[in-house]
A tleap script that builds the chain and sets N, CA, C and O, in Angstrom:
source leaprc.protein.ff14SB
mol = sequence {
  NMET LYS LYS VAL LEU LEU ARG LEU SER ALA
  LYS ALA LEU ALA ILE TYR PHE LEU PHE PRO
  LYS ILE HIE HIE ILE VAL VAL HIE GLY ASP
  PHE PHE THR ALA LEU ILE LEU ALA LEU LEU
  PHE THR ILE MET LEU TRP VAL VAL GLU MET
  VAL ILE VAL LEU VAL SER THR LEU ILE THR
  LEU TYR THR LEU GLY LEU ALA LEU LEU VAL
  LEU ILE PRO LEU TRP LEU VAL GLY PHE TRP
  LEU VAL PRO VAL ILE ALA LEU LYS LEU VAL
  SER ASP PHE PHE PRO GLU TYR ILE GLN ILE
  THR GLY TRP THR PRO ALA ILE MET GLY GLY
  LEU LEU MET LEU LEU ILE SER LEU MET THR
  GLY SER VAL SER VAL ILE THR SER GLY ILE
  LYS ARG SER CLYS
}
set mol.1.N position { 22.460 -1.972 -3.727 }
set mol.1.CA position { 22.517 -2.503 -2.386 }
set mol.1.C position { 22.248 -1.416 -1.345 }
set mol.1.O position { 21.627 -1.672 -0.313 }
set mol.2.N position { 22.723 -0.200 -1.628 }
set mol.2.CA position { 22.497 0.904 -0.704 }
set mol.2.C position { 21.010 1.234 -0.611 }
set mol.2.O position { 20.498 1.545 0.464 }
set mol.3.N position { 20.318 1.161 -1.764 }
set mol.3.CA position { 18.888 1.457 -1.758 }
set mol.3.C position { 18.112 0.437 -0.929 }
set mol.3.O position { 17.178 0.794 -0.210 }
set mol.4.N position { 18.499 -0.816 -1.031 }
set mol.4.CA position { 17.823 -1.863 -0.272 }
set mol.4.C position { 18.022 -1.635 1.221 }
set mol.4.O position { 17.075 -1.758 1.998 }
set mol.5.N position { 19.235 -1.308 1.625 }
set mol.5.CA position { 19.500 -1.044 3.038 }
set mol.5.C position { 18.765 0.205 3.521 }
set mol.5.O position { 18.291 0.248 4.656 }
set mol.6.N position { 18.670 1.216 2.664 }
set mol.6.CA position { 17.924 2.430 3.015 }
set mol.6.C position { 16.450 2.105 3.212 }
set mol.6.O position { 15.839 2.569 4.175 }
set mol.7.N position { 15.868 1.310 2.306 }
set mol.7.CA position { 14.458 0.937 2.420 }
set mol.7.C position { 14.202 0.120 3.677 }
set mol.7.O position { 13.242 0.372 4.405 }
set mol.8.N position { 15.070 -0.866 3.930 }
set mol.8.CA position { 14.900 -1.686 5.131 }
set mol.8.C position { 15.063 -0.850 6.393 }
set mol.8.O position { 14.325 -1.038 7.361 }
set mol.9.N position { 16.014 0.062 6.393 }
set mol.9.CA position { 16.223 0.921 7.563 }
set mol.9.C position { 15.026 1.839 7.792 }
set mol.9.O position { 14.607 2.036 8.933 }
set mol.10.N position { 14.478 2.393 6.731 }
set mol.10.CA position { 13.308 3.268 6.866 }
set mol.10.C position { 12.106 2.486 7.391 }
set mol.10.O position { 11.372 2.972 8.251 }
set mol.11.N position { 11.908 1.280 6.875 }
set mol.11.CA position { 10.797 0.449 7.363 }
set mol.11.C position { 11.028 0.033 8.811 }
set mol.11.O position { 10.087 -0.001 9.604 }
set mol.12.N position { 12.280 -0.287 9.162 }
set mol.12.CA position { 12.588 -0.665 10.542 }
set mol.12.C position { 12.377 0.511 11.492 }
set mol.12.O position { 11.874 0.332 12.602 }
set mol.13.N position { 12.755 1.700 11.065 }
set mol.13.CA position { 12.519 2.886 11.897 }
set mol.13.C position { 11.029 3.118 12.106 }
set mol.13.O position { 10.601 3.477 13.203 }
set mol.14.N position { 10.243 2.914 11.061 }
set mol.14.CA position { 8.791 3.069 11.188 }
set mol.14.C position { 8.219 2.022 12.139 }
set mol.14.O position { 7.366 2.332 12.971 }
set mol.15.N position { 8.686 0.798 12.014 }
set mol.15.CA position { 8.198 -0.258 12.904 }
set mol.15.C position { 8.593 0.024 14.343 }
set mol.15.O position { 7.792 -0.177 15.256 }
set mol.16.N position { 9.806 0.485 14.553 }
set mol.16.CA position { 10.308 0.686 15.911 }
set mol.16.C position { 9.730 1.942 16.574 }
set mol.16.O position { 9.399 1.922 17.759 }
set mol.17.N position { 9.609 3.033 15.808 }
set mol.17.CA position { 9.192 4.291 16.415 }
set mol.17.C position { 7.724 4.644 16.178 }
set mol.17.O position { 7.072 5.164 17.083 }
set mol.18.N position { 7.188 4.375 14.986 }
set mol.18.CA position { 5.843 4.833 14.656 }
set mol.18.C position { 4.754 3.807 14.935 }
set mol.18.O position { 3.649 4.176 15.332 }
set mol.19.N position { 5.044 2.532 14.736 }
set mol.19.CA position { 4.016 1.517 14.968 }
set mol.19.C position { 3.513 1.503 16.407 }
set mol.19.O position { 2.310 1.345 16.614 }
set mol.20.N position { 4.380 1.661 17.419 }
set mol.20.CA position { 3.845 1.689 18.791 }
set mol.20.C position { 2.912 2.873 19.059 }
set mol.20.O position { 2.128 2.833 20.007 }
set mol.21.N position { 2.984 3.913 18.247 }
set mol.21.CA position { 2.090 5.065 18.401 }
set mol.21.C position { 0.683 4.756 17.881 }
set mol.21.O position { -0.275 5.431 18.257 }
set mol.22.N position { 0.549 3.745 17.021 }
set mol.22.CA position { -0.753 3.359 16.483 }
set mol.22.C position { -1.430 2.456 17.507 }
set mol.22.O position { -0.861 1.460 17.955 }
set mol.23.N position { -2.637 2.821 17.862 }
set mol.23.CA position { -3.395 2.059 18.862 }
set mol.23.C position { -3.644 0.637 18.365 }
set mol.23.O position { -4.045 0.453 17.216 }
set mol.24.N position { -3.418 -0.359 19.196 }
set mol.24.CA position { -3.597 -1.789 18.931 }
set mol.24.C position { -2.473 -2.413 18.112 }
set mol.24.O position { -2.638 -3.519 17.596 }
set mol.25.N position { -1.340 -1.737 17.979 }
set mol.25.CA position { -0.146 -2.357 17.415 }
set mol.25.C position { 0.915 -2.371 18.513 }
set mol.25.O position { 1.289 -1.331 19.055 }
set mol.26.N position { 1.386 -3.569 18.823 }
set mol.26.CA position { 2.398 -3.732 19.867 }
set mol.26.C position { 3.612 -4.404 19.238 }
set mol.26.O position { 3.503 -5.484 18.658 }
set mol.27.N position { 4.764 -3.760 19.356 }
set mol.27.CA position { 6.018 -4.304 18.841 }
set mol.27.C position { 6.889 -4.674 20.038 }
set mol.27.O position { 7.151 -3.848 20.911 }
set mol.28.N position { 7.331 -5.928 20.060 }
set mol.28.CA position { 8.183 -6.412 21.147 }
set mol.28.C position { 9.617 -6.504 20.638 }
set mol.28.O position { 9.869 -7.074 19.576 }
set mol.29.N position { 10.547 -5.947 21.390 }
set mol.29.CA position { 11.946 -6.075 21.019 }
set mol.29.C position { 12.609 -4.742 20.772 }
set mol.29.O position { 12.029 -3.675 20.974 }
set mol.30.N position { 13.861 -4.843 20.322 }
set mol.30.CA position { 14.668 -3.658 20.086 }
set mol.30.C position { 14.695 -3.328 18.588 }
set mol.30.O position { 13.887 -3.838 17.812 }
set mol.31.N position { 15.644 -2.464 18.199 }
set mol.31.CA position { 15.723 -2.051 16.803 }
set mol.31.C position { 16.119 -3.215 15.898 }
set mol.31.O position { 15.669 -3.288 14.755 }
set mol.32.N position { 16.944 -4.112 16.388 }
set mol.32.CA position { 17.317 -5.284 15.582 }
set mol.32.C position { 16.089 -6.132 15.269 }
set mol.32.O position { 15.965 -6.654 14.161 }
set mol.33.N position { 15.191 -6.274 16.223 }
set mol.33.CA position { 13.943 -6.990 15.983 }
set mol.33.C position { 13.104 -6.265 14.932 }
set mol.33.O position { 12.496 -6.896 14.068 }
set mol.34.N position { 13.076 -4.938 15.015 }
set mol.34.CA position { 12.345 -4.154 14.015 }
set mol.34.C position { 12.968 -4.321 12.631 }
set mol.34.O position { 12.253 -4.345 11.630 }
set mol.35.N position { 14.286 -4.434 12.568 }
set mol.35.CA position { 14.960 -4.659 11.296 }
set mol.35.C position { 14.585 -6.025 10.714 }
set mol.35.O position { 14.350 -6.148 9.512 }
set mol.36.N position { 14.531 -7.041 11.565 }
set mol.36.CA position { 14.120 -8.375 11.124 }
set mol.36.C position { 12.655 -8.341 10.678 }
set mol.36.O position { 12.301 -8.964 9.677 }
set mol.37.N position { 11.803 -7.620 11.412 }
set mol.37.CA position { 10.398 -7.496 11.017 }
set mol.37.C position { 10.255 -6.773 9.681 }
set mol.37.O position { 9.387 -7.119 8.880 }
set mol.38.N position { 11.091 -5.783 9.438 }
set mol.38.CA position { 11.054 -5.086 8.152 }
set mol.38.C position { 11.448 -6.036 7.020 }
set mol.38.O position { 10.854 -6.005 5.943 }
set mol.39.N position { 12.439 -6.869 7.267 }
set mol.39.CA position { 12.832 -7.859 6.268 }
set mol.39.C position { 11.718 -8.882 6.038 }
set mol.39.O position { 11.426 -9.243 4.898 }
set mol.40.N position { 11.102 -9.342 7.117 }
set mol.40.CA position { 9.991 -10.284 6.996 }
set mol.40.C position { 8.803 -9.652 6.272 }
set mol.40.O position { 8.138 -10.312 5.474 }
set mol.41.N position { 8.537 -8.375 6.551 }
set mol.41.CA position { 7.463 -7.669 5.853 }
set mol.41.C position { 7.756 -7.572 4.362 }
set mol.41.O position { 6.861 -7.773 3.541 }
set mol.42.N position { 8.988 -7.269 4.007 }
set mol.42.CA position { 9.363 -7.167 2.596 }
set mol.42.C position { 9.201 -8.506 1.888 }
set mol.42.O position { 8.705 -8.557 0.763 }
set mol.43.N position { 9.613 -9.579 2.533 }
set mol.43.CA position { 9.456 -10.917 1.944 }
set mol.43.C position { 7.979 -11.272 1.816 }
set mol.43.O position { 7.551 -11.794 0.787 }
set mol.44.N position { 7.204 -10.991 2.856 }
set mol.44.CA position { 5.775 -11.302 2.825 }
set mol.44.C position { 5.058 -10.459 1.776 }
set mol.44.O position { 4.127 -10.935 1.127 }
set mol.45.N position { 5.484 -9.226 1.609 }
set mol.45.CA position { 4.903 -8.367 0.573 }
set mol.45.C position { 5.157 -8.961 -0.804 }
set mol.45.O position { 4.270 -8.961 -1.658 }
set mol.46.N position { 6.357 -9.461 -1.020 }
set mol.46.CA position { 6.678 -10.095 -2.305 }
set mol.46.C position { 5.817 -11.337 -2.518 }
set mol.46.O position { 5.309 -11.558 -3.617 }
set mol.47.N position { 5.651 -12.147 -1.476 }
set mol.47.CA position { 4.840 -13.369 -1.584 }
set mol.47.C position { 3.386 -13.021 -1.893 }
set mol.47.O position { 2.770 -13.643 -2.758 }
set mol.48.N position { 2.840 -12.035 -1.195 }
set mol.48.CA position { 1.451 -11.636 -1.438 }
set mol.48.C position { 1.281 -11.121 -2.861 }
set mol.48.O position { 0.297 -11.448 -3.523 }
set mol.49.N position { 2.229 -10.320 -3.337 }
set mol.49.CA position { 2.154 -9.818 -4.708 }
set mol.49.C position { 2.213 -10.956 -5.725 }
set mol.49.O position { 1.476 -10.949 -6.711 }
set mol.50.N position { 3.082 -11.925 -5.486 }
set mol.50.CA position { 3.192 -13.045 -6.426 }
set mol.50.C position { 1.920 -13.900 -6.432 }
set mol.50.O position { 1.502 -14.382 -7.484 }
set mol.51.N position { 1.309 -14.086 -5.268 }
set mol.51.CA position { 0.051 -14.836 -5.209 }
set mol.51.C position { -1.037 -14.081 -5.960 }
set mol.51.O position { -1.822 -14.689 -6.688 }
set mol.52.N position { -1.093 -12.761 -5.792 }
set mol.52.CA position { -2.086 -11.961 -6.503 }
set mol.52.C position { -1.864 -12.040 -8.010 }
set mol.52.O position { -2.817 -12.181 -8.776 }
set mol.53.N position { -0.620 -11.949 -8.427 }
set mol.53.CA position { -0.316 -12.042 -9.865 }
set mol.53.C position { -0.683 -13.419 -10.399 }
set mol.53.O position { -1.266 -13.526 -11.478 }
set mol.54.N position { -0.352 -14.469 -9.666 }
set mol.54.CA position { -0.672 -15.833 -10.097 }
set mol.54.C position { -2.177 -16.049 -10.212 }
set mol.54.O position { -2.661 -16.572 -11.216 }
set mol.55.N position { -2.910 -15.646 -9.184 }
set mol.55.CA position { -4.368 -15.818 -9.209 }
set mol.55.C position { -4.992 -14.983 -10.323 }
set mol.55.O position { -5.893 -15.453 -11.018 }
set mol.56.N position { -4.520 -13.751 -10.498 }
set mol.56.CA position { -5.041 -12.902 -11.568 }
set mol.56.C position { -4.757 -13.492 -12.939 }
set mol.56.O position { -5.607 -13.451 -13.829 }
set mol.57.N position { -3.564 -14.039 -13.106 }
set mol.57.CA position { -3.214 -14.655 -14.393 }
set mol.57.C position { -4.075 -15.874 -14.667 }
set mol.57.O position { -4.573 -16.048 -15.780 }
set mol.58.N position { -4.253 -16.713 -13.666 }
set mol.58.CA position { -5.073 -17.907 -13.861 }
set mol.58.C position { -6.525 -17.558 -14.167 }
set mol.58.O position { -7.142 -18.163 -15.043 }
set mol.59.N position { -7.064 -16.585 -13.448 }
set mol.59.CA position { -8.444 -16.170 -13.715 }
set mol.59.C position { -8.563 -15.558 -15.108 }
set mol.59.O position { -9.536 -15.808 -15.819 }
set mol.60.N position { -7.575 -14.759 -15.492 }
set mol.60.CA position { -7.608 -14.143 -16.819 }
set mol.60.C position { -7.523 -15.193 -17.918 }
set mol.60.O position { -8.257 -15.115 -18.904 }
set mol.61.N position { -6.645 -16.167 -17.764 }
set mol.61.CA position { -6.535 -17.227 -18.769 }
set mol.61.C position { -7.784 -18.093 -18.811 }
set mol.61.O position { -8.229 -18.494 -19.887 }
set mol.62.N position { -8.349 -18.381 -17.654 }
set mol.62.CA position { -9.529 -19.231 -17.587 }
set mol.62.C position { -10.732 -18.563 -18.258 }
set mol.62.O position { -11.545 -19.237 -18.891 }
set mol.63.N position { -10.843 -17.240 -18.119 }
set mol.63.CA position { -11.982 -16.530 -18.702 }
set mol.63.C position { -11.656 -15.926 -20.064 }
set mol.63.O position { -12.433 -15.131 -20.592 }
set mol.64.N position { -10.513 -16.300 -20.633 }
set mol.64.CA position { -10.077 -15.799 -21.940 }
set mol.64.C position { -9.988 -14.272 -21.978 }
set mol.64.O position { -10.285 -13.649 -22.997 }
set mol.65.N position { -9.581 -13.687 -20.868 }
set mol.65.CA position { -9.343 -12.254 -20.812 }
set mol.65.C position { -10.501 -11.420 -20.314 }
set mol.65.O position { -10.324 -10.236 -20.028 }
set mol.66.N position { -11.668 -11.994 -20.204 }
set mol.66.CA position { -12.821 -11.212 -19.767 }
set mol.66.C position { -12.703 -10.756 -18.306 }
set mol.66.O position { -13.285 -9.741 -17.922 }
set mol.67.N position { -11.967 -11.490 -17.514 }
set mol.67.CA position { -11.811 -11.111 -16.108 }
set mol.67.C position { -11.052 -9.802 -15.954 }
set mol.67.O position { -11.140 -9.164 -14.906 }
set mol.68.N position { -10.314 -9.392 -16.969 }
set mol.68.CA position { -9.588 -8.127 -16.885 }
set mol.68.C position { -10.531 -6.945 -16.747 }
set mol.68.O position { -10.145 -5.899 -16.226 }
set mol.69.N position { -11.757 -7.103 -17.208 }
set mol.69.CA position { -12.745 -6.032 -17.049 }
set mol.69.C position { -13.044 -5.767 -15.572 }
set mol.69.O position { -13.439 -4.662 -15.200 }
set mol.70.N position { -12.857 -6.775 -14.746 }
set mol.70.CA position { -13.063 -6.628 -13.308 }
set mol.70.C position { -11.738 -6.451 -12.578 }
set mol.70.O position { -11.651 -5.659 -11.639 }
set mol.71.N position { -10.696 -7.184 -13.000 }
set mol.71.CA position { -9.430 -7.178 -12.272 }
set mol.71.C position { -8.696 -5.845 -12.356 }
set mol.71.O position { -8.100 -5.417 -11.368 }
set mol.72.N position { -8.723 -5.186 -13.495 }
set mol.72.CA position { -7.997 -3.913 -13.629 }
set mol.72.C position { -8.609 -2.833 -12.729 }
set mol.72.O position { -7.871 -2.177 -11.993 }
set mol.73.N position { -9.940 -2.624 -12.763 }
set mol.73.CA position { -10.482 -1.641 -11.804 }
set mol.73.C position { -10.282 -2.060 -10.349 }
set mol.73.O position { -10.078 -1.213 -9.480 }
set mol.74.N position { -10.341 -3.358 -10.086 }
set mol.74.CA position { -10.121 -3.838 -8.724 }
set mol.74.C position { -8.706 -3.525 -8.263 }
set mol.74.O position { -8.501 -3.134 -7.114 }
set mol.75.N position { -7.726 -3.694 -9.151 }
set mol.75.CA position { -6.340 -3.365 -8.805 }
set mol.75.C position { -6.167 -1.860 -8.607 }
set mol.75.O position { -5.457 -1.437 -7.695 }
set mol.76.N position { -6.806 -1.045 -9.451 }
set mol.76.CA position { -6.673 0.406 -9.337 }
set mol.76.C position { -7.283 0.926 -8.039 }
set mol.76.O position { -6.801 1.911 -7.479 }
set mol.77.N position { -8.329 0.280 -7.562 }
set mol.77.CA position { -8.974 0.712 -6.329 }
set mol.77.C position { -8.306 0.084 -5.104 }
set mol.77.O position { -8.230 0.725 -4.056 }
set mol.78.N position { -7.822 -1.154 -5.215 }
set mol.78.CA position { -7.361 -1.871 -4.044 }
set mol.78.C position { -5.879 -2.110 -3.940 }
set mol.78.O position { -5.462 -2.993 -3.189 }
set mol.79.N position { -5.049 -1.355 -4.668 }
set mol.79.CA position { -3.602 -1.575 -4.607 }
set mol.79.C position { -3.046 -1.325 -3.215 }
set mol.79.O position { -2.038 -1.923 -2.838 }
set mol.80.N position { -3.674 -0.465 -2.457 }
set mol.80.CA position { -3.192 -0.125 -1.126 }
set mol.80.C position { -3.426 -1.245 -0.123 }
set mol.80.O position { -2.878 -1.208 0.979 }
set mol.81.N position { -4.228 -2.236 -0.481 }
set mol.81.CA position { -4.493 -3.347 0.425 }
set mol.81.C position { -3.358 -4.365 0.471 }
set mol.81.O position { -3.286 -5.158 1.410 }
set mol.82.N position { -2.478 -4.362 -0.513 }
set mol.82.CA position { -1.399 -5.354 -0.558 }
set mol.82.C position { -0.473 -5.230 0.651 }
set mol.82.O position { -0.208 -6.248 1.290 }
set mol.83.N position { 0.041 -4.039 1.007 }
set mol.83.CA position { 0.874 -3.974 2.211 }
set mol.83.C position { 0.086 -4.219 3.503 }
set mol.83.O position { 0.650 -4.673 4.499 }
set mol.84.N position { -1.202 -3.923 3.486 }
set mol.84.CA position { -2.032 -4.190 4.666 }
set mol.84.C position { -2.114 -5.691 4.917 }
set mol.84.O position { -1.946 -6.153 6.045 }
set mol.85.N position { -2.371 -6.440 3.859 }
set mol.85.CA position { -2.466 -7.897 3.978 }
set mol.85.C position { -1.120 -8.480 4.391 }
set mol.85.O position { -1.060 -9.370 5.239 }
set mol.86.N position { -0.042 -7.980 3.796 }
set mol.86.CA position { 1.295 -8.479 4.146 }
set mol.86.C position { 1.622 -8.192 5.611 }
set mol.86.O position { 2.178 -9.048 6.299 }
set mol.87.N position { 1.284 -7.007 6.087 }
set mol.87.CA position { 1.553 -6.661 7.484 }
set mol.87.C position { 0.723 -7.517 8.433 }
set mol.87.O position { 1.224 -7.966 9.464 }
set mol.88.N position { -0.522 -7.742 8.096 }
set mol.88.CA position { -1.386 -8.583 8.937 }
set mol.88.C position { -0.872 -10.021 8.962 }
set mol.88.O position { -0.920 -10.672 10.006 }
set mol.89.N position { -0.381 -10.523 7.830 }
set mol.89.CA position { 0.177 -11.872 7.799 }
set mol.89.C position { 1.449 -11.979 8.641 }
set mol.89.O position { 1.657 -12.979 9.327 }
set mol.90.N position { 2.291 -10.961 8.591 }
set mol.90.CA position { 3.503 -10.967 9.426 }
set mol.90.C position { 3.112 -11.007 10.902 }
set mol.90.O position { 3.718 -11.732 11.691 }
set mol.91.N position { 2.108 -10.234 11.265 }
set mol.91.CA position { 1.693 -10.249 12.673 }
set mol.91.C position { 1.022 -11.567 13.053 }
set mol.91.O position { 1.092 -11.978 14.211 }
set mol.92.N position { 0.377 -12.232 12.103 }
set mol.92.CA position { -0.228 -13.532 12.398 }
set mol.92.C position { 0.818 -14.633 12.520 }
set mol.92.O position { 0.681 -15.532 13.350 }
set mol.93.N position { 1.865 -14.568 11.695 }
set mol.93.CA position { 2.908 -15.596 11.736 }
set mol.93.C position { 3.921 -15.382 12.851 }
set mol.93.O position { 4.515 -16.344 13.337 }
set mol.94.N position { 4.125 -14.137 13.263 }
set mol.94.CA position { 5.126 -13.822 14.291 }
set mol.94.C position { 4.511 -12.979 15.413 }
set mol.94.O position { 4.918 -11.837 15.624 }
set mol.95.N position { 3.527 -13.543 16.137 }
set mol.95.CA position { 2.862 -12.746 17.188 }
set mol.95.C position { 3.753 -12.455 18.395 }
set mol.95.O position { 3.430 -11.585 19.204 }
set mol.96.N position { 4.872 -13.174 18.525 }
set mol.96.CA position { 5.758 -12.886 19.652 }
set mol.96.C position { 6.577 -11.616 19.427 }
set mol.96.O position { 7.167 -11.086 20.369 }
set mol.97.N position { 6.618 -11.124 18.183 }
set mol.97.CA position { 7.384 -9.912 17.882 }
set mol.97.C position { 6.502 -8.710 17.560 }
set mol.97.O position { 6.841 -7.580 17.912 }
set mol.98.N position { 5.373 -8.945 16.896 }
set mol.98.CA position { 4.454 -7.855 16.564 }
set mol.98.C position { 3.027 -8.376 16.682 }
set mol.98.O position { 2.698 -9.457 16.195 }
set mol.99.N position { 2.197 -7.584 17.336 }
set mol.99.CA position { 0.789 -7.945 17.492 }
set mol.99.C position { -0.072 -6.809 16.964 }
set mol.99.O position { 0.054 -5.658 17.384 }
set mol.100.N position { -0.947 -7.160 16.035 }
set mol.100.CA position { -1.874 -6.186 15.474 }
set mol.100.C position { -3.277 -6.722 15.723 }
set mol.100.O position { -3.654 -7.777 15.213 }
set mol.101.N position { -4.035 -5.984 16.510 }
set mol.101.CA position { -5.373 -6.405 16.873 }
set mol.101.C position { -6.381 -5.656 16.000 }
set mol.101.O position { -6.650 -4.476 16.229 }
set mol.102.N position { -6.930 -6.335 15.014 }
set mol.102.CA position { -7.940 -5.734 14.150 }
set mol.102.C position { -7.378 -5.244 12.831 }
set mol.102.O position { -6.168 -5.129 12.633 }
set mol.103.N position { -8.306 -4.964 11.945 }
set mol.103.CA position { -7.904 -4.526 10.612 }
set mol.103.C position { -7.652 -3.029 10.521 }
set mol.103.O position { -6.884 -2.594 9.663 }
set mol.104.N position { -8.269 -2.235 11.371 }
set mol.104.CA position { -8.046 -0.787 11.306 }
set mol.104.C position { -6.595 -0.417 11.611 }
set mol.104.O position { -6.018 0.374 10.865 }
set mol.105.N position { -5.974 -0.948 12.671 }
set mol.105.CA position { -4.550 -0.646 12.859 }
set mol.105.C position { -3.679 -1.237 11.759 }
set mol.105.O position { -2.651 -0.661 11.403 }
set mol.106.N position { -4.089 -2.393 11.215 }
set mol.106.CA position { -3.324 -2.969 10.108 }
set mol.106.C position { -3.393 -2.065 8.881 }
set mol.106.O position { -2.405 -1.912 8.163 }
set mol.107.N position { -4.552 -1.470 8.643 }
set mol.107.CA position { -4.686 -0.540 7.516 }
set mol.107.C position { -3.802 0.683 7.733 }
set mol.107.O position { -3.134 1.140 6.805 }
set mol.108.N position { -3.796 1.211 8.945 }
set mol.108.CA position { -2.955 2.378 9.225 }
set mol.108.C position { -1.476 2.047 9.071 }
set mol.108.O position { -0.723 2.822 8.483 }
set mol.109.N position { -1.058 0.894 9.598 }
set mol.109.CA position { 0.335 0.482 9.458 }
set mol.109.C position { 0.703 0.161 8.021 }
set mol.109.O position { 1.799 0.491 7.568 }
set mol.110.N position { -0.209 -0.484 7.302 }
set mol.110.CA position { 0.046 -0.805 5.895 }
set mol.110.C position { 0.159 0.439 5.031 }
set mol.110.O position { 0.993 0.505 4.129 }
set mol.111.N position { -0.687 1.429 5.312 }
set mol.111.CA position { -0.590 2.688 4.559 }
set mol.111.C position { 0.711 3.420 4.887 }
set mol.111.O position { 1.295 4.068 4.018 }
set mol.112.N position { 1.159 3.319 6.124 }
set mol.112.CA position { 2.448 3.907 6.497 }
set mol.112.C position { 3.582 3.232 5.737 }
set mol.112.O position { 4.489 3.900 5.239 }
set mol.113.N position { 3.529 1.899 5.650 }
set mol.113.CA position { 4.564 1.167 4.908 }
set mol.113.C position { 4.479 1.474 3.413 }
set mol.113.O position { 5.509 1.550 2.744 }
set mol.114.N position { 3.268 1.651 2.880 }
set mol.114.CA position { 3.109 2.029 1.476 }
set mol.114.C position { 3.705 3.408 1.226 }
set mol.114.O position { 4.357 3.632 0.207 }
set mol.115.N position { 3.484 4.325 2.149 }
set mol.115.CA position { 4.049 5.662 2.023 }
set mol.115.C position { 5.575 5.620 2.046 }
set mol.115.O position { 6.231 6.318 1.271 }
set mol.116.N position { 6.133 4.810 2.925 }
set mol.116.CA position { 7.593 4.663 2.976 }
set mol.116.C position { 8.108 4.053 1.678 }
set mol.116.O position { 9.145 4.475 1.165 }
set mol.117.N position { 7.398 3.069 1.144 }
set mol.117.CA position { 7.808 2.461 -0.125 }
set mol.117.C position { 7.743 3.468 -1.266 }
set mol.117.O position { 8.610 3.474 -2.141 }
set mol.118.N position { 6.729 4.310 -1.260 }
set mol.118.CA position { 6.629 5.336 -2.298 }
set mol.118.C position { 7.758 6.356 -2.177 }
set mol.118.O position { 8.301 6.813 -3.184 }
set mol.119.N position { 8.107 6.710 -0.944 }
set mol.119.CA position { 9.158 7.704 -0.739 }
set mol.119.C position { 10.546 7.154 -1.044 }
set mol.119.O position { 11.418 7.903 -1.483 }
set mol.120.N position { 10.766 5.868 -0.822 }
set mol.120.CA position { 12.078 5.287 -1.087 }
set mol.120.C position { 12.177 4.694 -2.480 }
set mol.120.O position { 13.239 4.213 -2.877 }
set mol.121.N position { 11.086 4.723 -3.223 }
set mol.121.CA position { 11.142 4.297 -4.621 }
set mol.121.C position { 10.897 2.834 -4.868 }
set mol.121.O position { 11.145 2.367 -5.980 }
set mol.122.N position { 10.422 2.082 -3.895 }
set mol.122.CA position { 10.162 0.657 -4.113 }
set mol.122.C position { 8.685 0.386 -3.908 }
set mol.122.O position { 8.268 -0.036 -2.830 }
set mol.123.N position { 7.898 0.627 -4.940 }
set mol.123.CA position { 6.459 0.475 -4.790 }
set mol.123.C position { 6.085 -0.987 -4.788 }
set mol.123.O position { 5.620 -1.497 -3.768 }
set mol.124.N position { 6.274 -1.684 -5.904 }
set mol.124.CA position { 5.967 -3.110 -5.943 }
set mol.124.C position { 6.512 -3.702 -7.223 }
set mol.124.O position { 6.934 -2.989 -8.134 }
set mol.125.N position { 6.492 -5.007 -7.271 }
set mol.125.CA position { 6.943 -5.722 -8.452 }
set mol.125.C position { 6.014 -5.432 -9.623 }
set mol.125.O position { 6.467 -5.275 -10.757 }
set mol.126.N position { 4.730 -5.363 -9.351 }
set mol.126.CA position { 3.750 -5.173 -10.416 }
set mol.126.C position { 3.912 -3.801 -11.056 }
set mol.126.O position { 3.951 -3.698 -12.282 }
set mol.127.N position { 4.008 -2.739 -10.250 }
set mol.127.CA position { 4.137 -1.416 -10.822 }
set mol.127.C position { 5.507 -1.195 -11.426 }
set mol.127.O position { 5.632 -0.411 -12.367 }
set mol.128.N position { 6.546 -1.858 -10.921 }
set mol.128.CA position { 7.854 -1.709 -11.539 }
set mol.128.C position { 7.891 -2.389 -12.902 }
set mol.128.O position { 8.604 -1.943 -13.801 }
set mol.129.N position { 7.127 -3.464 -13.058 }
set mol.129.CA position { 7.004 -4.090 -14.367 }
set mol.129.C position { 6.281 -3.193 -15.348 }
set mol.129.O position { 6.588 -3.202 -16.540 }
set mol.130.N position { 5.326 -2.422 -14.864 }
set mol.130.CA position { 4.618 -1.476 -15.722 }
set mol.130.C position { 5.549 -0.365 -16.142 }
set mol.130.O position { 5.512 0.063 -17.296 }
set mol.131.N position { 6.386 0.116 -15.236 }
set mol.131.CA position { 7.311 1.186 -15.568 }
set mol.131.C position { 8.338 0.733 -16.603 }
set mol.131.O position { 8.714 1.514 -17.476 }
set mol.132.N position { 8.794 -0.506 -16.520 }
set mol.132.CA position { 9.799 -0.994 -17.469 }
set mol.132.C position { 9.239 -1.175 -18.869 }
set mol.132.O position { 9.980 -1.099 -19.849 }
set mol.133.N position { 7.941 -1.415 -18.974 }
set mol.133.CA position { 7.398 -1.708 -20.284 }
set mol.133.C position { 7.155 -0.441 -21.118 }
set mol.133.O position { 6.841 -0.549 -22.303 }
set mol.134.N position { 7.290 0.725 -20.544 }
set mol.134.CA position { 7.063 1.974 -21.301 }
set mol.134.C position { 8.226 2.288 -22.197 }
set mol.134.O position { 8.207 3.296 -22.903 }
savepdb mol mol.pdb
quit
């Protein structure tokens, strides 16, 4: 429970203090709003990861495994896009609290959130499943 609160606090601090420094990202509200946005980002990140896993599984089953020849390199190259997409979706669903104009600021903010996740030890469901299987 302490780790979860640490991760949410670190993400909220980034949203409150660092996101306004990125050009074309506007955060409205106080630190409590940033904490709620961090929670919403975490939930949206989980949803995006589950959709990616579901679509990848369906494509892999449909092609009898041949799609893995494309999906594995695609995941290795594009893993950093998952927090970018989640952050952009949060800004699209809650524009009264956070506004991100364009994909370049979303990429910068998503990479910042990915860095925070790497530093606090919560990368993603997919990579944590890989770590457990060793």
